[in-house]
Every structure is written in C-alpha cells, then in structure tokens.
C-alpha positions in Angstrom: 6.8 -2.9 24.2 10.6 -3.0 23.8 12.8 0.0 23.3 16.2 -0.4 21.6 18.8 2.2 21.0 21.4 0.0 19.3 21.5 -1.9 16.1 22.9 -5.0 17.9 20.1 -5.1 20.4 17.4 -4.7 17.8 18.8 -7.3 15.5 19.2 -9.8 18.3 15.6 -9.3 19.3 14.3 -9.6 15.8 16.4 -12.7 15.1 14.6 -14.6 17.9 11.1 -13.9 16.5 9.2 -16.7 14.8 10.1 -16.9 11.1 6.4 -16.9 10.0 5.6 -13.6 11.7 5.2 -10.7 9.3 7.3 -7.6 10.2 6.2 -4.0 9.6 8.3 -0.8 9.9 7.1 2.7 10.3 10.0 5.2 10.1 9.4 8.5 11.9 11.2 11.5 13.3 9.0 11.5 16.3 6.6 14.2 17.5 3.9 11.8 16.5 0.6 13.2 15.3 -2.6 11.6 13.8 -0.8 11.2 10.4 1.7 9.0 12.1 -1.0 7.2 14.0 -2.7 6.3 10.7 0.5 4.7 9.6 1.0 2.8 12.8 -2.6 1.6 12.9 -2.3 0.3 9.4 1.0 -1.5 10.2 -0.5 -3.0 13.4 -3.5 -4.2 11.4 -1.6 -5.7 8.5 1.5 -7.1 10.1 2.2 -9.2 13.2 5.1 -7.3 14.7 5.6 -3.5 14.2 8.8 -1.6 14.6 8.5 2.2 14.9 11.8 4.1 14.4 12.2 7.5 16.0 15.2 9.3 14.7 15.6 12.9 13.9 17.8 12.5 10.9 20.5 15.3 10.7 21.4 14.3 7.1 18.1 15.7 5.8 18.4 19.1 7.3 20.2 22.0 5.6 22.7 24.3 7.3 20.0 26.9 8.1 17.0 24.6 8.7 15.3 23.7 12.0 17.3 20.6 13.2 17.8 22.0 16.7 14.2 23.3 16.9 12.5 20.3 15.4 9.8 19.1 17.9 10.8 16.3 20.2 8.4 14.5 22.6 10.1 11.3 23.5 7.9 10.2 26.5 4.6 11.0 24.7 5.7 9.2 21.6 6.7 6.0 23.4 3.4 6.0 25.4 1.4 6.5 22.2 3.3 3.6 20.5 2.6 1.3 23.4 -1.1 2.2 23.4 -1.4 1.5 19.6 0.1 -2.0 19.9 3.6 -1.3 18.7 6.0 -4.1 19.8 9.3 -2.3 19.3 10.6 1.3 19.2 14.0 1.8 17.7 15.6 5.1 18.7 19.3 5.2 17.8 21.6 8.1 18.2 23.3 9.8 15.2 26.5 8.1 16.2 24.7 4.7 16.2 23.5 5.3 12.7 27.1 5.9 11.5 27.5 9.6 11.9 30.5 11.2 13.5 30.2 13.4 16.5 30.2 16.5 14.3 27.2 15.0 12.4 29.2 14.7 9.2 27.7 12.3 6.6 28.6 8.7 6.9 31.2 7.3 4.5 28.6 5.8 2.2 25.7 7.9 1.0 22.8 6.8 -1.1 22.2 9.1 -4.1 18.8 8.7 -5.8 18.5 9.5 -9.5 19.3 13.2 -10.1 16.0 13.8 -12.0 14.1 12.8 -8.9 15.9 14.9 -6.3 16.5 18.1 -8.3 12.8 19.2 -8.6 10.0 20.1 -6.2 11.5 20.2 -2.6 14.9 19.0 -3.9 15.4 22.2 -5.8 15.2 24.2 -2.6 16.7 21.6 -0.1 20.0 20.4 -1.7 21.2 17.3 0.1 17.8 16.6 1.7 16.8 13.5 -0.3 20.2 11.9 -0.3 20.0 12.2 3.4 16.5 10.7 3.5 17.5 7.9 1.1 20.6 7.0 3.1 18.8 6.7 6.4 15.8 4.9 5.0 18.1 2.4 3.2 20.0 1.8 6.5 16.7 1.3 8.4 15.4 -1.2 5.8 18.7 -3.1 6.0 18.8 -3.0 9.8 15.2 -4.0 10.4 14.6 -6.1 7.2 10.8 -5.6 7.3 8.4 -7.3 5.1 6.4 -4.1 4.7 7.3 -0.4 5.4 4.7 2.2 5.7 5.0 5.8 4.5 2.6 8.8 4.2 1.4 10.3 0.9 1.9 13.8 2.2 5.6 13.4 1.5 4.9 12.4 -2.1 8.4 13.1 -3.5 10.0 11.1 -0.7 7.6 8.2 -1.3 8.4 8.1 -5.0 12.2 8.2 -4.3 11.9 5.4 -1.7 10.0 3.2 -4.1 12.6 3.8 -6.8 15.5 3.0 -4.5 13.8 -0.2 -3.3 13.4 -1.3 -7.0 16.9 -0.2 -8.0 18.6 -1.8 -5.0 16.5 -5.0 -5.1 15.5 -4.6 -1.4 13.0 -7.3 -0.4 10.4 -5.0 1.1 6.9 -3.9 0.1 6.5 -0.1 0.3 2.9 0.8 1.3 1.6 4.3 1.2 -1.2 5.7 3.4 -3.5 8.7 2.6 -2.9 12.2 3.9 -4.6 12.7 7.3 -6.0 16.2 7.9 -7.2 18.3 10.8 -11.0 18.9 10.8 -10.2 22.3 9.1 -8.5 20.5 6.2 -4.9 21.4 7.2 -2.6 18.4 6.6 -1.1 17.1 9.9 2.6 17.8 10.2 5.0 17.9 13.2 5.8 21.5 12.0 2.2 22.6 12.6 3.3 23.2 16.2 5.2 26.3 14.9 2.0 28.0 13.6 0.2 30.7 15.5 -3.7 30.6 15.5 -3.7 33.3 12.8 -1.1 31.4 10.7 -3.2 28.2 11.0 -6.1 30.1 9.4 -3.9 31.4 6.6 -2.5 27.9 6.0 -6.0 26.6 5.1 -5.5 28.3 1.7 -3.4 25.4 0.7 -6.2 22.9 1.3 -8.8 25.2 -0.4 -6.6 25.5 -3.5 -6.2 21.8 -3.7 -9.9 21.2 -3.4 -10.6 23.6 -6.2 -8.1 21.8 -8.4 -9.7 18.5 -7.6 -13.1 19.9 -8.4 -11.9 21.3 -11.8 -10.2 18.0 -12.6 -13.4 16.1 -11.8 -15.3 18.4 -14.1 -12.9 17.6 -17.0 -10.0 20.0 -16.8 -6.8 18.0 -17.2 -4.2 20.5 -18.6 -1.4 21.6 -16.2 -1.6 25.3 -17.0 -5.3 25.6 -16.1 -5.0 23.5 -13.0 -2.0 25.4 -11.7 -3.7 28.7 -12.5 -6.7 27.7 -10.5 -4.5 26.8 -7.5 -2.5 30.0 -7.7 -5.7 32.2 -8.0 -6.9 30.7 -4.7 -3.6 31.3 -3.0 -3.5 34.8 -4.4 -6.5 35.6 -2.2 -4.3 35.0 0.9 -1.1 37.1 0.9 0.0 35.4 4.2 0.9 32.3 2.3 4.1 32.5 0.2 4.4 29.8 -2.5 7.8 28.3 -2.9 6.7 26.0 -5.7 3.6 24.4 -7.2 4.0 21.8 -9.9 2.1 19.1 -11.7 4.2 15.9 -12.1 4.0 12.2 -12.6 3.7 10.7 -9.1 6.1 7.8 -9.9 8.8 9.5 -11.9 8.3 13.1 -10.8 8.6 14.3 -14.4 6.7 17.5 -15.2 3.3 17.0 -16.9 1.7 19.3 -19.5 -1.6 17.3 -19.2 -2.8 14.4 -17.1 -3.4 11.3 -19.3 -3.4 8.8 -16.4 -2.3 10.1 -13.0 -0.9 13.4 -11.9 0.5 14.8 -8.6 -0.1 18.4 -7.9 2.4 19.3 -5.2 3.0 22.5 -3.4 5.4 23.9 -0.8 4.7 27.3 0.8 5.8 29.4 3.8 3.2 30.6 6.3 5.2 33.0 8.4 8.5 31.2 8.9 7.0 27.7 8.7 7.5 25.7 5.6 4.5 23.4 4.8 4.0 20.9 2.0 0.8 19.4 0.6 -0.5 17.7 -2.5 -3.4 16.0 -4.3 -3.4 13.0 -6.5 -5.5 13.4 -9.7 -6.5 10.1 -11.4 -8.1 9.5 -14.7 -9.5 6.2 -13.5 -12.8 4.4 -13.4 -13.8 2.9 -10.1 -12.1 -0.1 -8.4 -13.9 -2.5 -6.1 -11.7 -4.7 -3.9 -13.3 -7.9 -2.5 -11.2 -9.8 0.0 -11.8 -12.7 2.3 -10.7 -16.3 3.2 -10.8 -19.2 0.8 -14.3 -20.4 0.1 -16.2 -17.3 1.2 -17.9 -17.0 -2.2 -15.7 -14.2 -3.6 -15.4 -15.5 -7.2 -19.1 -15.9 -8.0 -20.1 -12.7 -6.2 -17.3 -10.7 -7.8 -18.3 -11.8 -11.3 -21.9 -10.9 -10.7 -21.1 -7.5 -9.2 -18.8 -6.8 -12.2 -21.6 -7.7 -14.6 -24.3 -5.7 -12.8 -22.1 -2.5 -12.6 -20.6 -2.9 -16.1 -17.1 -3.4 -14.7 -14.4 -5.9 -15.6 -13.8 -9.0 -13.3 -10.2 -9.3 -12.3 -9.8 -12.9 -11.0 -6.4 -12.7 -9.1 -7.0 -16.0 -7.5 -7.0 -17.7 -10.9 -3.6 -16.2 -11.6 -2.2 -17.8 -8.5 -3.9 -21.1 -9.4 -2.2 -20.8 -12.8 1.2 -20.5 -11.2 0.4 -23.4 -8.9 -0.6 -25.5 -11.9 2.6 -24.6 -13.7 4.7 -25.6 -10.6 2.8 -28.9 -10.3 3.2 -29.8 -14.0 6.9 -28.8 -14.0 7.5 -31.1 -11.0 9.1 -28.3 -9.0 8.9 -28.8 -5.2 7.2 -26.1 -3.1 10.2 -26.5 -0.7 12.5 -25.1 -3.4 11.7 -21.4 -3.7 14.7 -20.7 -5.8 13.5 -23.2 -8.4 10.0 -21.6 -8.3 11.5 -18.2 -8.8 13.4 -19.4 -11.8 10.4 -21.0 -13.3 7.9 -18.1 -12.9 10.4 -15.4 -13.8 10.4 -16.9 -17.3 6.7 -17.6 -17.5 4.3 -15.4 -19.5 0.8 -14.9 -18.3 -2.2 -13.6 -20.3 -5.4 -12.7 -18.6 -8.3 -12.2 -21.0 -11.3 -10.2 -19.6 -14.8 -11.3 -20.5 -17.8 -9.1 -20.5 -20.4 -11.7 -19.6 -20.9 -13.9 -16.5 -18.4 -16.5 -17.7 -14.9 -17.1 -16.2 -12.2 -14.9 -17.7 -9.8 -16.9 -19.9 -6.3 -17.4 -18.6 -3.2 -18.5 -20.5 0.2 -19.4 -19.2 3.1 -19.8 -21.6 0.5 -19.6 -24.4 -1.6 -22.6 -23.0 -5.2 -22.0 -22.0 -5.5 -23.2 -18.4 -8.9 -21.7 -17.5 -10.4 -25.0 -16.6 -7.5 -27.2 -15.4 -6.5 -24.8 -12.6 -9.7 -25.5 -10.6 -9.0 -29.1 -9.6 -8.5 -30.2 -6.0 -4.9 -31.0 -6.7 -4.2 -27.5 -7.8 -6.3 -26.0 -5.0 -4.2 -27.8 -2.4 -1.0 -26.2 -3.8 -2.2 -22.6 -4.1 -1.5 -21.4 -0.6 2.1 -22.7 -0.5 2.9 -21.4 -4.0 1.3 -17.9 -3.4 3.4 -17.5 -0.2 6.6 -17.3 -2.4 7.8 -13.7 -2.7 8.9 -14.2 -6.3 5.3 -15.3 -7.2 3.7 -12.5 -5.5 6.0 -9.8 -6.8 5.4 -11.0 -10.4 1.7 -11.2 -10.1 1.1 -8.0 -8.2 3.0 -6.1 -10.8 0.9 -7.7 -13.6 -2.4 -7.2 -11.7 -1.7 -3.6 -10.9 -0.9 -3.0 -14.6 -4.3 -4.6 -15.6 -6.1 -2.4 -13.1 -4.3 0.8 -13.8 -7.2 2.4 -15.7 -9.7 1.1 -13.1 -13.1 -0.1 -14.1 -12.5 -3.5 -12.4 -13.8 -5.6 -9.5 -11.0 -7.7 -8.1 -11.2 -10.5 -5.6 -8.5 -12.2 -3.6 -6.9 -12.3 -0.2 -5.1 -8.9 0.0 -6.6 -6.7 -2.7 -7.6 -3.9 -0.4 -4.5 -4.0 1.7 -1.8 -4.6 -0.9 -2.9 -4.7 -4.6 -5.3 -1.8 -4.7 -5.0 0.0 -1.3 -6.6 3.1 -2.9 -9.6 1.1 -4.2 -12.9 3.1 -4.1 -14.8 0.4 -2.2 -13.3 -2.4 -0.1 -15.4 -5.4 0.9 -14.3 -8.3 3.2 -16.4 -11.4 2.7 -16.3 -14.1 5.3 -18.2 -17.3 6.4 -17.8 -20.1 8.8 -15.4 -23.0 8.0 -18.4 -25.4 7.8 -20.2 -23.2 5.3 -17.1 -22.7 3.2 -16.3 -26.4 3.1 -19.9 -27.2 2.1 -19.7 -24.8 -0.8 -16.4 -26.0 -2.0 -17.6 -29.7 -1.7 -20.6 -28.8 -3.8 -18.4 -27.2 -6.4 -16.2 -30.3 -6.7 -19.3 -32.5 -6.9 -20.6 -30.3 -9.8 -17.2 -30.7 -11.5 -17.2 -34.5 -11.1 -14.4 -34.6 -8.5 -15.7 -37.0 -5.8 -12.4 -38.1 -4.1 -12.5 -35.7 -1.2 -14.9 -35.7 1.8 -16.6 -32.8 3.5 -14.5 -33.4 6.6 -11.3 -33.4 4.6 -12.3 -30.1 3.1 -13.0 -28.5 6.5 -9.5 -29.6 7.7 -8.0 -28.2 4.5 -9.7 -24.9 4.8 -8.7 -24.5 8.5 -5.1 -25.2 7.5 -5.2 -22.7 4.7 -6.8 -20.1 6.9 -3.9 -20.5 9.3 -1.3 -20.4 6.6 -2.9 -17.4 4.9 -3.2 -15.3 8.1 0.2 -16.2 9.5 2.4 -15.9 6.5 5.1 -13.2 6.6 4.4 -12.1 3.0 1.0 -10.3 2.5 -1.0 -12.2 5.2 -4.8 -12.4 5.0 -6.0 -9.2 6.7 -9.2 -7.1 6.6 -8.3 -3.6 5.5 -9.0 -1.0 8.1 -11.4 0.7 5.7 -13.1 -2.4 4.4 -16.7 -3.3 5.1 -17.2 -6.8 6.4 -20.0 -9.0 5.2 -20.6 -12.5 6.8 -22.2 -14.6 4.1 -23.5 -17.4 6.3 -27.2 -17.9 5.5 -27.1 -15.5 2.6 -27.7 -16.4 -1.0 -25.3 -15.3 -3.8 -27.9 -12.8 -4.9 -28.3 -11.3 -1.5 -24.5 -10.8 -1.1 -24.3 -9.3 -4.6 -27.2 -6.9 -3.9 -25.5 -5.8 -0.6 -22.3 -4.9 -2.4 -24.1 -3.1 -5.3 -26.0 -1.1 -2.7 -22.7 -0.1 -0.9 -21.2 0.9 -4.2 -24.1 3.2 -5.1 -24.0 4.7 -1.6 -20.3 5.4 -2.1 -21.0 7.0 -5.5 -23.7 9.2 -4.0 -21.4 10.4 -1.3 -18.8 11.7 -3.8 
C-alpha cells in the first residue's frame, strides 16, 4: 500500500497505472469504523484500485464545533486500509488542499443549491455543506475515480454530492452504501467515541423511533404528520435525547414531503449529552426488485423471463438495450474506436422498452424502429461488449433503466445490475457457468436461429475474450455484488435454476 501526502505524488502514481484498471475512491475523515469498512470492502470488490482519502476537513466545521477534538487514529487507519486491500491512502494537509495556514477558505468555494444546504443539518451548520462540496469536488478532480463510494447515513451530503456531480458534469459514478449499525442498532459514527455507556443506551432511542416509523409505513401509513408523530412519541420516552430536527423529505431533492408517493427520507439529528448524532431511514413505495447478474452466456435471459413470469413481475432485459445500441452503431457505420461519434449518435437516439406479461421477449424500439429480433445476430453480439464499455452509452441506459425500475416489480438481468443499476435490489443473484458450457448454449441458440457461420471453438474464444473485457474494463466492470448469491448453472436445467431463484425469493420474503 502506498501513502501519499501531496497531490503531485498521487497524480504521478495514478498516471502510471494501466488505463483499463477501474479506480475507486472512498473519501473519509479517518477514525475508521465498520461503516467505513463497508465502503472500503465494496470499493475493493467492485474496482481494481482503491484510493482512501483521510482528511479532517476544516471547511466543514463551524467556529464552535469539534475540529480539534475530532477523533484521529492515523496508524490504526493505515493498518486497517492495508488489511482490507486498499492500494493507496491519500492524506494531504490543509495547506496541500489549498487552505492557508490560518485555515481560511481557499479562493474558490463550491456552493451547492441553496435549497439543498439550508434545510436539515444545513439549517444548524451554516457553511458546512459548501465546505463538504468544495473538498469533495477537489478530491474528485485530483483522483479522477471511475466510482466514488459514500455512506447513506450522511443522506443530505449524499444528495448534494450527486447533484454537484450532475451539475458540474464530473465523469464519476456515485455509489451509496447502506447504514451499518452496531448490534444494538446504533448507527456507527466516529463521534460515537464521545458517548458514555449511559449515553449509548439513551442514543438507541433514535433507532427505535426509526424502526417504529418503518413499521407504520409498511402497514400503510404514508403521511408525514403521522410518521413524524410516531417518531417523536418514541423519542419523548427518553428525555436524554434532545432532537435538533426531524423531517420527512425527498431523498434526491431534499424538498419537504407531506406524503410519500414514491420515496421518502425521514432524517433526524439529535444531541445525546454534548454529542450530536444523525440517523435516517429510507421509506419506499416500491414492489420488489430482483437483480440477476453474471457473465455472457450464463443463461440469464431465459431464467430471468421465467422467474418474472412465475412471480408475476416484469422482465427488464437490460442486455437487449445494449444490443440495440450496438445494432444502431453497426447500422450507422460508426467505428467503436470513435467514442465521440458514438456519444453523438446515442445522445440523439430514442429508446422504447415495452414490457410483456407473458414468456415472450419484451419489445424494443430504437428511433421508432422495432429491433427486437435483429439485435440477436452474431454480428451484433460481437459488438456489444465494446459498445457497452463507452461511458456515454452506459450513462444514457442506466438513467433510462433506473427510471423503468423506479416503482419496482421487476426482475432485471445484466452484468452490473446488483452493483450499479439497482444496488438496493431486494434479492441479488450471480449466475455463472464454465466457458465450455456457455459456448455450447450460445452455439445451440445460433443453430436454432439459423446462424451456422460460427463454430463452437470460435464461440469459446469469443466468450473468453468478452469475459476478460467485461471484468477488466474501467467502467462498471463485471463483479459479483458482495451481497449476491452465486449459482453455478453447469449441469442444471433452466427449470432447476429458476426454481432455486424462486425459492431464494420466497425465503427473502419470509424473513422480512
């Protein structure tokens, strides 16, 4: 593991890394705890090279806040990062990050939309979120990661960072990771070190209140007033916890909600003794989502259609959408070595995915033309991996697919459904099979379609090449999600694989 304290050193190191390696960033202020560990493990699993920044950011602390007392444990943090597989720790000084010796703000400050920084924590910590946004923007520019990982406990920060990435057109994917809690239910925080044993017991009221809100929501209560009353009644039983605010907002825009129509964020900040704690719960009006990932030819499409039909869910064929773009690129005569031309082409393309309720393939139109059948030829198949590796293609399709799955009730298959498209899917499956078995299946599919120009050996070579490209690309590489269940389909029939997934889904439902 390398440790860098200067921007110049870090940039020189990263510049010499192989271009095809995917780069992940986990920004932290140190004092690493299991919440940070979950972010780092996710980054190590999903990217090839992970940078963890350790920087206690003076810009996000107010005049009377705990900058000087904030926990610092440099040696333990570095050892933990090394054990977790982190390749680089970036630990700059305030001066290296552009701050003067008196810790004044740097010349340029990033100011997020006022509506997003003036509510929730922003109402009580003026200057906090501009300070966060400024340093996060600097880190994203310095490191230039493909993916940056943030925790959902800091929900307002997460929404603001996603907004600034969109607004500033920063070429990075922001991934959120669920709140990690102590066995008692208390959300992990570096500031938990400030709590006495008695205060830790009192702080559990936050988790208990959120649990009661979740229960009421699951039973059909969606109005803000009732949900907030339920939370405050629980907190009223513990006078040791002083609420600073509790609010129900849209998790993306942070606007206040009167009722949850789609998704709501119930966020709270409270003092336990002199320690300020935050926590939240996401409340979704959403049917289940099943994510099925795996390498090409593992049988995902057929299995996913059958699972969707058996569970009365909709089949979201993301692979077909990438095939459609590959078909458009081929028909337009655009070279896969010209990403700018592909970006121009697809930015103007319209895609229409039409769900079906039977076992047939969903219909797919691009620029108004039905391409459901023509996208499944060997010529299109050979282009899919190269085309789907283009950032412009992925950005467009991921936005469209997430919109299609917003209400849930879908089974989606692809290569990064559980890690990127629907990281909060209710059930994640990773289907795999040997190269020989996958080539045999694809060869049989081509025979059935009347395509006889490719041999089994050629298919094996093509699949091996695609596996390498898919798992080594810098953008959304093929990875098994850390919480996915792997199923090797060698020797299993379609029916047996389908039954396994249906069983796992019902087991998940029973555990809710």
